[in-house]
Structure formats: structure tokens, C-alpha cells
C-alpha positions as CSV (number, residue, x, y, z in Angstrom):
1,L,-5.6,-13.6,-6.7
2,L,-7.2,-11.2,-8.9
3,V,-6.0,-8.3,-6.8
4,D,-2.6,-9.5,-7.1
5,L,-2.7,-9.9,-10.6
6,M,-3.8,-6.4,-11.1
7,A,-1.2,-5.2,-8.7
8,F,1.6,-7.4,-10.5
9,R,0.4,-5.8,-14.1
10,E,0.6,-2.2,-12.7
11,Q,3.9,-2.9,-11.5
12,A,5.2,-4.6,-14.7
13,L,3.7,-1.6,-16.6
14,R,5.5,0.6,-14.3
15,I,9.1,-0.7,-14.8
16,I,8.3,-1.1,-18.5
17,L,7.6,2.6,-18.8
18,D,10.9,3.3,-16.7
19,L,12.9,1.1,-19.0
20,S,11.7,2.6,-22.0
21,S,12.2,6.0,-20.6
22,T,15.7,5.2,-20.2
23,V,16.3,3.9,-23.3
24,I,14.9,7.0,-24.8
25,T,17.3,9.0,-22.6
26,L,20.2,6.9,-23.9
27,L,19.1,7.4,-27.2
């Protein structure tokens, strides 16, 4: 369970970074 949580957090961070980068590009 702990490993799944860590992997999920890593994936979420990657998605957030992608979204922020796209938003910065649009700006």
C-alpha cells in the first residue's frame, strides 16, 4: 500500500509539473 501511495504521489507530481509547464507556455 505504501509503495502504491508513493508511486501515485510521484505520478501526481509529474502531471502537475506538466500542467504548470503548459500553462506557463500559454502565458
